[in-house]
C-alpha positions as CSV (number, residue, x, y, z in Angstrom):
1,M,-12.9,-11.9,-10.9
2,A,-15.2,-9.1,-11.7
3,S,-14.3,-7.2,-14.9
4,T,-15.5,-3.8,-13.6
5,T,-15.7,-2.1,-10.3
6,L,-18.8,-0.4,-8.8
7,A,-17.3,2.9,-9.8
8,D,-17.3,1.6,-13.4
9,D,-20.8,0.6,-13.2
10,I,-22.0,3.9,-11.8
11,R,-20.2,5.8,-14.5
12,Q,-21.8,3.5,-17.2
13,K,-25.2,4.2,-15.8
14,L,-24.9,7.9,-15.4
15,G,-27.0,8.6,-18.5
16,T,-29.9,6.5,-17.2
17,L,-30.3,8.1,-13.8
18,S,-32.5,10.9,-12.7
19,P,-31.0,14.2,-11.7
20,A,-31.3,13.4,-8.1
21,E,-29.8,9.9,-8.5
22,R,-26.9,11.5,-10.5
23,K,-26.3,13.7,-7.3
24,V,-25.7,10.6,-5.3
25,A,-23.7,9.0,-8.1
26,R,-21.3,12.1,-8.2
27,V,-20.8,12.0,-4.4
28,L,-20.0,8.4,-4.3
29,L,-17.5,8.8,-7.3
30,A,-16.0,11.8,-5.7
31,G,-15.3,9.9,-2.4
32,Y,-15.0,6.5,-3.8
33,P,-14.9,3.9,-2.1
34,A,-15.1,5.5,1.4
35,A,-18.3,7.4,0.5
36,G,-20.0,3.9,-0.2
37,F,-19.7,3.1,3.6
38,E,-21.6,6.1,4.8
39,T,-25.0,5.6,6.2
40,V,-28.1,6.2,3.9
41,A,-28.9,9.3,6.0
42,V,-25.4,10.7,5.7
43,L,-25.1,9.9,1.8
44,A,-28.4,11.5,1.3
45,E,-27.5,14.7,3.3
46,R,-24.2,15.0,1.3
47,S,-26.0,14.6,-1.8
48,A,-28.7,17.1,-0.9
49,V,-31.3,14.3,-1.8
50,S,-33.9,12.3,0.2
51,A,-33.0,8.8,1.7
52,P,-35.5,7.1,-0.6
53,T,-33.6,8.6,-3.6
54,V,-30.4,7.0,-2.2
55,I,-32.2,3.6,-2.0
56,R,-33.6,4.0,-5.6
57,F,-30.2,4.8,-6.8
58,V,-28.8,1.5,-5.6
59,N,-31.8,-0.5,-6.8
60,R,-31.0,1.1,-10.3
61,L,-27.5,-0.4,-9.9
62,G,-29.1,-3.8,-9.4
63,Y,-28.9,-4.2,-5.7
64,Q,-31.7,-5.2,-3.5
65,G,-30.9,-2.5,-0.8
66,F,-28.2,-0.5,0.7
67,P,-26.8,-3.2,2.7
68,D,-26.4,-5.4,-0.4
69,F,-24.6,-2.5,-2.1
70,Q,-22.3,-2.2,0.7
71,A,-21.6,-5.8,0.9
72,A,-20.6,-5.9,-2.9
73,L,-18.3,-2.9,-2.1
74,R,-16.6,-4.8,0.7
75,D,-16.2,-7.9,-1.6
76,E,-14.7,-5.6,-4.1
77,L,-12.1,-4.1,-1.7
78,E,-11.2,-7.5,-0.5
79,A,-10.4,-8.6,-3.9
80,R,-8.6,-5.3,-4.7
81,N,-6.3,-5.9,-1.6
82,A,-5.7,-9.8,-2.2
83,S,-2.4,-11.1,-2.0
84,P,-0.8,-14.1,-3.7
85,L,-1.0,-15.9,-0.2
86,S,-4.6,-15.0,0.4
87,L,-5.5,-16.2,-3.1
88,Y,-3.4,-19.5,-2.6
89,E,-5.3,-20.3,0.6
90,S,-8.8,-19.2,-0.8
91,A,-11.4,-21.9,-1.5
92,A,-11.8,-20.4,-4.9
93,F,-8.2,-21.3,-5.9
94,G,-8.5,-24.8,-4.3
95,R,-11.6,-25.5,-6.3
96,S,-10.0,-24.2,-9.6
97,R,-7.0,-26.8,-8.9
98,T,-9.5,-29.7,-8.2
99,D,-11.4,-28.7,-11.5
100,Q,-8.3,-28.9,-13.4
101,G,-7.9,-32.5,-12.3
102,E,-5.0,-32.2,-9.7
103,G,-4.7,-35.5,-7.9
104,A,-7.1,-37.1,-10.3
105,G,-6.4,-40.0,-12.6
106,T,-3.6,-42.5,-12.8
107,P,0.1,-42.1,-13.8
108,D,-0.8,-43.5,-17.0
109,D,-3.3,-40.8,-17.8
110,S,-0.6,-38.2,-18.5
111,T,0.8,-40.3,-21.2
112,R,-2.6,-41.3,-22.9
113,G,-3.6,-38.5,-25.3
114,G,-3.1,-35.6,-22.8
115,A,-5.7,-36.7,-20.4
116,G,-3.7,-36.2,-17.1
117,P,-3.7,-33.1,-14.7
118,D,-0.8,-31.4,-16.5
119,S,-2.7,-31.3,-19.8
120,A,-5.8,-30.2,-17.8
121,L,-3.8,-27.3,-16.6
122,L,-2.5,-26.4,-19.9
123,R,-6.1,-26.2,-21.2
124,H,-7.1,-24.3,-18.2
125,G,-4.2,-21.7,-18.7
126,S,-4.9,-21.4,-22.5
127,Q,-8.6,-20.5,-21.7
128,V,-7.6,-18.0,-18.7
129,F,-5.1,-16.1,-20.8
130,T,-7.1,-16.0,-24.0
131,D,-10.2,-14.7,-22.0
132,A,-8.2,-12.2,-20.0
133,V,-6.4,-10.7,-23.0
134,T,-9.5,-10.6,-25.2
135,A,-11.6,-8.9,-22.3
136,T,-8.8,-6.5,-21.5
137,L,-8.4,-5.1,-25.1
138,A,-12.2,-5.1,-25.6
139,E,-12.7,-3.1,-22.4
140,L,-9.8,-0.7,-22.9
141,P,-11.2,2.9,-23.2
142,P,-10.4,4.0,-26.8
143,H,-10.1,7.7,-25.8
144,D,-7.5,6.8,-23.1
145,F,-5.5,4.4,-25.5
146,E,-5.3,7.0,-28.2
147,H,-4.4,9.6,-25.7
148,A,-1.6,7.3,-24.4
149,V,-0.3,6.9,-28.0
150,R,-0.3,10.8,-28.4
151,L,1.6,11.6,-25.3
152,L,4.2,8.7,-25.8
153,S,4.8,9.8,-29.5
154,D,5.1,13.5,-28.8
155,R,8.8,14.2,-29.3
156,K,8.6,17.4,-27.3
157,R,7.9,15.4,-24.2
158,R,10.2,13.7,-21.9
159,I,9.2,10.1,-20.8
160,T,10.0,8.7,-17.4
161,L,8.8,5.1,-16.5
162,A,8.3,3.7,-12.9
163,G,7.3,0.2,-12.1
164,G,6.8,-1.8,-8.8
165,R,7.8,-5.0,-7.2
166,F,7.0,-7.2,-10.3
167,T,5.7,-4.5,-12.8
168,H,9.3,-2.8,-13.2
169,L,9.7,-5.6,-15.8
170,L,6.8,-4.1,-17.8
171,A,8.3,-0.5,-17.3
172,Q,11.5,-1.8,-18.8
173,Y,9.9,-3.6,-21.6
174,L,7.9,-0.5,-22.7
175,G,10.8,1.7,-22.0
176,L,13.3,-0.3,-24.0
177,H,11.0,-0.3,-27.1
178,L,10.3,3.5,-26.8
179,M,14.0,4.2,-26.7
180,Q,14.4,2.8,-30.0
181,L,11.6,4.9,-31.3
182,R,12.3,8.3,-29.9
183,D,14.5,10.5,-27.6
184,D,14.1,11.5,-24.1
185,V,13.1,8.2,-22.5
186,R,14.4,7.0,-19.1
187,F,13.6,4.9,-16.1
188,L,13.1,6.4,-12.7
189,P,16.3,5.7,-10.8
190,D,16.4,3.5,-7.8
191,R,18.6,5.5,-5.4
192,D,16.7,8.0,-3.3
193,V,19.0,10.9,-4.1
194,E,18.7,10.4,-7.9
195,R,14.9,9.8,-7.8
196,T,14.3,12.8,-5.8
197,A,16.3,14.8,-8.2
198,V,14.4,13.4,-11.2
199,L,11.0,14.0,-9.5
200,A,11.9,17.6,-8.4
201,A,12.9,18.3,-12.0
202,L,9.6,17.2,-13.7
203,T,7.9,20.0,-15.6
204,R,4.9,20.4,-17.9
205,R,6.7,18.8,-20.7
206,D,7.0,15.5,-18.9
207,V,5.1,12.3,-18.9
208,L,5.3,9.8,-16.1
209,V,4.4,6.2,-17.0
210,V,3.4,4.3,-13.9
211,F,2.6,0.7,-13.4
212,D,0.6,0.0,-10.1
213,Y,-1.3,-3.1,-9.5
214,R,-3.1,-4.4,-6.5
215,R,-1.4,-4.3,-3.1
216,Y,-0.6,-0.8,-4.5
217,E,2.5,1.0,-3.6
218,S,2.0,4.4,-2.0
219,D,5.0,6.0,-3.7
220,K,3.3,5.5,-7.1
221,T,0.3,7.7,-5.8
222,T,2.7,10.4,-4.5
223,M,4.8,10.4,-7.7
224,A,1.5,10.8,-9.8
225,A,0.3,13.6,-7.6
226,L,3.7,15.5,-7.6
227,V,3.7,15.3,-11.6
228,Q,0.2,16.5,-11.8
229,E,0.9,19.4,-9.4
230,Q,4.0,20.4,-11.6
231,G,1.6,20.3,-14.7
232,G,3.0,17.1,-16.2
233,K,1.0,14.2,-17.4
234,V,0.7,10.7,-15.9
235,V,-0.1,7.5,-17.9
236,L,-1.2,4.9,-15.4
237,F,-1.1,1.1,-16.2
238,T,-3.2,-0.8,-13.5
239,D,-5.6,-3.4,-12.8
240,T,-9.5,-3.5,-13.0
241,W,-9.8,-2.2,-9.4
242,L,-7.7,0.9,-10.2
243,S,-4.6,2.1,-8.4
244,P,-5.1,5.1,-5.9
245,A,-2.9,6.8,-8.3
246,A,-5.8,7.0,-10.9
247,P,-7.3,10.3,-9.8
248,H,-3.9,11.9,-10.6
249,A,-3.5,10.3,-14.0
250,E,-4.4,11.9,-17.3
251,V,-4.6,8.4,-18.8
252,V,-5.6,5.1,-17.2
253,L,-5.2,1.9,-18.9
254,P,-6.7,-1.1,-16.9
255,S,-6.0,-4.7,-17.5
256,R,-7.3,-8.0,-16.2
257,V,-5.0,-10.0,-13.9
258,T,-6.7,-13.3,-13.9
259,A,-4.2,-16.2,-13.9
260,P,-4.1,-20.0,-13.5
261,S,-1.9,-19.4,-10.4
262,P,-2.5,-17.2,-7.3
263,Y,-0.2,-14.6,-8.8
264,D,-1.7,-11.7,-10.8
265,S,-1.0,-12.2,-14.5
266,L,1.1,-9.6,-16.4
267,V,0.1,-11.2,-19.8
268,P,-2.9,-8.9,-20.5
269,T,-1.0,-5.8,-19.7
270,L,1.8,-7.1,-22.0
271,A,-0.7,-7.3,-24.8
272,V,-1.8,-3.7,-24.0
273,L,1.9,-2.6,-24.1
274,E,2.6,-4.2,-27.6
275,T,-0.5,-2.6,-28.9
276,V,0.6,0.9,-27.5
277,V,4.0,0.4,-29.1
278,A,2.4,-0.4,-32.5
279,G,0.4,2.9,-32.0
280,V,3.5,4.9,-31.2
281,M,5.4,3.4,-34.3
282,T,2.4,4.4,-36.5
283,A,2.2,7.9,-35.0
284,L,5.8,8.6,-35.6
285,G,6.0,7.1,-39.0
286,D,9.2,7.5,-40.8
287,E,10.8,9.2,-38.0
288,A,10.5,6.0,-36.0
289,R,12.1,4.1,-38.8
290,R,15.1,6.5,-39.1
291,R,15.5,6.3,-35.2
292,M,15.7,2.4,-35.4
293,Q,18.0,2.6,-38.3
294,H,20.4,4.9,-36.6
295,G,20.3,2.8,-33.6
296,E,21.1,-0.3,-35.6
297,D,24.1,1.5,-37.2
298,I,25.5,2.7,-33.8
299,A,25.1,-0.8,-32.2
300,R,26.8,-2.4,-35.2
301,R,29.8,0.0,-35.0
302,A,30.1,-0.4,-31.3
303,G,30.0,-4.2,-31.7
304,L,26.9,-4.7,-29.7
305,Y,25.2,-6.8,-32.5
């Protein structure tokens, strides 16, 4: 899986481009990814540059020509929209299973020094998760991470968390930690009437924490846009392809999702969440300790511990 999108590559190379090439870059980023599928002539016209400038721009990104650039963009979008079933059926996943030794060896292999397919899968999983967590934390934008910690530790702000099909587990994990450290933390309700009431009441003091990963959920983009319109802040946890909600987010924290199975992994995101929690605890200092102590006392008196 690619660690960055074409949009990331363009942003990273902005400082090396000529003024005319930067015009092309800005048009592409403003309309990404759809703008990348325009013809050279249309893109040149929209950028107010010549067609050769567009070609030079994609060459600067490392592509042999515009068709090569568009092919890479199509590949990225296919990966962005991949489902567990499509990944399961892909040749790439089939090869990874073969490489791990599935079906190889004899029954005795699994009992002799861990040489069987199960032990190969454990080694593969160890490598995949180690690489994904390491790369995710290394690629995390420091400014966005620090801004997320500032927003989540600001006691004047109210925090609302919303997850998706699987990522509601991550929203709950982060929210339950934050509830022990500060006031005004809640989850977006499931029922439509309650959810509508919460979204309608969001103001400039609100922070919406959204989890949205590939096969993105359109309601997350709508929520983020609503919060932005009402002056609130959005902290988005997403994958390296970036949720469509990203343009509405104040903070975007992407994670790799590589896994030894066809399901996207939540392990790297969990590492980011625990690092964020550590940052919030540090930012709140003694206030966090007092809040935790008060919670312990209440739980003990209520017989919850």
